[in-house]
N, C-alpha and C positions, 0 to 999 in steps of 0.2 A: 312774342314780335319784340326783337332785340329794339331800343331805343336811343342808340348813339351810334355816330361815325367813327369814332375815335377807333384807332386799331391797334387796341393794347387791348393784354389778354386778360381769361381769368384768373382768379387770384389761388391758386393752387400747389400743393406741392406734392410730390412723388410720394406720398406716403402708403399708395398701393398699387399694385401693378395687374395690369390683366391682359389676357387675349383669349382668342376664341377657345384653346383648349382647358383654360382655367372653367368654362362650364360643362360643368360634367352631366350625361345621363342621355343627351344625343351625340350621336356621332353624325357630322357632318362633311359632305366631301370637299376638298379644298378650293377655295375662292380663289378668281383672278384678282390680283392686287390692284388697288384703287390708284387714282393717281393722284401725286402732292395738290393739287388744288383742290380737291374734292370736299366738300363742305362736311364730310362723313371721317375725313382720314382725319384725325385727332392723335397727337401725340399725348395729349394731358390724362392723367387715371381716371377720369370721368368717361372723356369719350371712348377712350378704348373696352372699358367693361360696357356700354352702352351699344360699341361696333358688336363685339363678340354677343349680347344679348339679342340685337337683329337679325346675325345671322342663325342662333339657334332657333329665335321664332319664327324665322321663313323656313326654315327644314321642318317645323312643326305644322306648318299649313299643306304639306302634302297630304293629311289625314283631312278628306273631306267632310267627314260629319265636325271633326273640331273647327276646320274650316269655316261652316255653316253658324257654329258657336259665336267664332271671332267676329264674322262680318255681322250679326245679330247686334253684338255689344258694341260695334263701330257707329253703326248707323244709327242706335240708338243714343249715343251718349257721344260730346264731344272729345272726352279725354275718359279712358279707360283705366282703371287701375289695374295695372300687368298681376301683380301678385294676385289680388283676386280672382281675375279672371282664368288665370292656369290655375288656382285651387278647384275648379270648377269639377264636378264629375266628368271626365270627356276628355280631359288633356291628357296629351301624349304623357307616357311615362319618362319620367324625369326633369318635364317642363318644368314642373312647381319649386324643386328644389334648384334648379339652375338659376331661375330669376329670384328665388329666396335669396340663395347666394350671390347672386350680383346686386341686389337690392342694400346688402351686409357689406358689400363692398365698398359701393359709393357712398353709404353714409359712412364710412372710414375714410373714403378721400374727401370728402366735404367734412372733415373735421366732425362729426357729428356722434350721436350717443347711439350705443348698440342695441337701442329700443327704440329707434327710428321708425323704423315698420319700411311700408313697404313706400316708394320713392319713385319707382319705374311706371312709365303711364304711355298707350296707345292712342293713336288717333290717325284720321283716316290724312293724307296731307293736305287735301283742299277740298271745300264743297262742291267744285267741280267735277268730281272722280266719284261722285256717288251714285250717277248714271250707270258707269262702268263699271261699280262693287255687282254685280250680277251674282245668283249662284253658284254659276260655273267658273267664274273668275277666281286665278289663284295670284292673289296682291304680290308686290315685292316689298320687300321692308328696308327700310332705312333710317336714318338716326338724324336728328333735328339736328341743322346744321348751328354753330355758333362762330361762324367767319364770315364774313357780309361779303368778303372780296371773293370768295370761293365762285368759282364757275361751273361747278360740274359737283354732282351729288351721287354716293354711290351705295347702291341698294342690292339687296341679294334676293335671288329666287330659291322656291322650295327645293330644289337639287343643291343649293350652296354657292352659285356660280354668283360672281358680282357682273353687276349691270352699269354702267357709268350716264348719266341723266342730265340733263342740262341745270344747272340751279338758276337760272335766270325765266325759264319756259315752264310752267306747269305740265306735268306730261299726263297723257289723253289716259295713259291706264291707271289702273288703282295702286297706289300705293301707300303701305302703313307705315307710318312714323314712329320712331322708338325716343321718348323723350322723359323730363323729369319732372316731378311735381316740384316746381321753383318756389313755389306760395309756401308749401309744406315746408321745403328746407329752408326758408330763410325764416320762417317763425322761430324754427329750432336752432338755428345758426343764431339769429341777435340775440336770444334768451341767452347763449353760451356767449356771446362776446362780452353782452353787459356783464355777467357773471365775473367774466374776466377781466372786465374794467374796474367791477366794485371791488376785485381781489387786489387788483394793482393799485386802489385808493383814487381809482380817477373818477370815480361819481359819488363818491362821499365827504364834502368838504367838510372840516371840521368845526365850523361854526354852524353849519346848517344840516348839522349829521344825515345822511339817506335822503334827502330829498330829491322828489319823484317830479315830475312836468304836473302834477296836481299841486305843488307847494306844500306837499306834507311830507312829512318824515317815513322813514319805512316802519317805525312803530303807529304809524297813522296820525302822527300827531302834527299841526300847522307848524311850519319853521316858520324862526324868530321874525324873518325879514316879511315875510307872507302875513304874518298874525300883524306885526306894526303897523301894516299898511292897509289891513281889514281885506285883505287880498293880494294877487299878484301881476305885476304887468307880462304880456308876453307878444310872441309877434306871429301873428295868424297869416297863412298862405290862402290869400281870396282867388287864385287862378295862378295855372303852372303849364307850360307848353314846353314839349321835347323836339329838338328836329332828329332826322332821321335819314339814312339814303337807300337806295334801293336793297331788297333783302332777297336770299334763297326762299323760295316757298316751302321747305322743308322748316323755316327758324319758327321757335317756340315762345311761349311768352316769355318774359322777363318781368325778375319781381323790383323793382327800387326802393331803395332806403337811402337815409340822409344820414351823416355823422355829424354831431355838431358839439363844436367845442369853442372854449376860452377858460378863464379862470377862476376857481373858485375861490372862497373866503379865505381857506387854510393856505393859500399862493400855489398850488395845484393844479394842474390842468384837470378840467372836468370834461369828460365827453356822454355824450347822451346820443342814443340811437333813434331814430324815427322810420316808423315803416310808412312807405306810401302806396299800398297794395293798387289804389284806383288806376295808377297809371300804365293803360294797359298799352296803348295804342300812339304811336308816332304823331306827328302834324294835327294832333287835338287838342283843345284847350280843354282843362280841367277846372273847376270849382269846388275845390275840396270844404274851404273853410276851415282850416286844419290849422293845429297849434304847433309851429316850428322850435319855439325859444319860450322857454320862460324864465326870464329874467331874474327870479328872485334866488336861482343857483348859482349866477354869476358874480363876481367881483366886480369887473368893469363892465362897460356899456358898451362893448363892442364883442361880436362871438364870429366865427367862421361856421362854415357850410359845405361836407362835399358829400355830393350825390355820388351812389353809387348802385351798379344793378348787377343780380345773379340771373343770370340764363343758363346755370348750369355745373359749372366749372368752380365756382367759388370755396375755398376750404376757410371756413368759419372761424375753426380753432388758431389756425397758421395766422389770418388775419387782424384777430382780436390780440395775440401776444407778439406783433411786429408792429402793432400800433403804441399798445401798451410800455415797449419797452422803448421805444422811439420818444414818449412824451414822459415818461417818468423823468427823463432827465432836462427838460426846459423846468425853470422856477420861473416865479414872478418878480420882475426887475425894476416893480413898480410902476409899472406902465404895459398897456395890451401891446402883445407880440402875437403875430399871425401865424395859424398854424397848419393852415391849408398844406401848405409845401411840405411840412414836418411830417403831417400824414400820408402824404403821397410819396415822399422819401422812403419813408418806413416799409415801402413795399420793395422788395429786390428784383428788378430789372428779368430775373433769372425765373420770377415766379410768374409772369404773365406770359398767356401762350399767344390766341387770337380769337380770345373771348371779349368783347367790351366791357369793362368792368365799370370803368372810370369814366361817369356821365357829365359832371359839370363841380363846381366850385364856386362860390359866394366871400368875398372879403369882405370885414369889417360891417358884419350886418349890427346896425343897434337900435336899441328899443325903438328909437324915432322912425325908424325908417318906415316909407311910406312910399307906394306906388310900384312901377315895375321896376325889378332887378334883372338885369342882364348877366345870363352865367360868365366866368372868367373866358372860358374856353370855347364861348358862342355857340353853344349845344342846346341851348333853352334858356327861358325866363321864367321868373315867377311875379307876379305882383302879392305886396306884402300889405300890411296894416296892423299897427299897435292895439293890443287888445288888453282890456283890464278884467281880470278872473276873478271874481266878488265873491267875497270869503262869507259862508253861509252863517 
């Protein structure tokens, strides 16, 4: 589920282009063009690959025996690994290689490594469709929508024809949805982001080389500041709430992470990423008791937070490089300098499509910050409290 109403798009560069003809192994009849407002009509690289995969997979459902296997998998699991599913005995010829190729292109489009593995997932569009998913039913196949303003969804049948469905009203007929495992993608992507930040000198202050959120150095030693204090002060999130508005029924899960920034002891900008895997639903208050800021890593008693989400299209390699390139030119002028705008401005407008990646931001978070803090964009709030991590 998308977690923000912001109408900005996913951070994505055109690192790879895909179309239905890029998926080899199955010949598909020509499909009718989807309408521009369709949630599946995406100009992004990832969206194009997902659409081609959906059409190919829909064509495979013409095989009754294979269709029965897919039905059993979809009813037995909320999210089915498409790569593992198509590797089963009985899958139509060429389908496994087509899905594997699509996975590789998606990994490239998201700036992930060649050993990423399977990212594509298949699920039933809604629980209300379970009764209609009978052995004789031939489901349509759509792509997870990432445009909250879409009014229609394009789904494909086993003959390759496109069908326009309402994005707001869940259809009675069963529809499979092709989606991305954004949890897996985010874990791999943020690891690359952290590596890029470290390579650029944004996470290794000279006076406290290699400190992490544990207060220890990269070699496992406790940082000088934390050691002197017998521990270190942090800011802990006690609760968090995010807003949203009505979404298409095809919307998939989004993974949320935060970028915390301030100045390190070497006078350079320091950036840390914090994953927030528990933020599954909008209009829900979560109580994570999660450490957001480790103050032993920062020179000043102020830091900024930018919260973002990935629901499919985020290119982590491009994100890391853009932010790193922008922040390297900002130096310590002897006083705290807000960094939220620099981070957001580092992302060129041309990189945004229609996928809401920017959730909210918080300026001037201090070690003494306590209580409810509203986001600058009004898309959410969190309550925080100072928390001292005692050294063993």
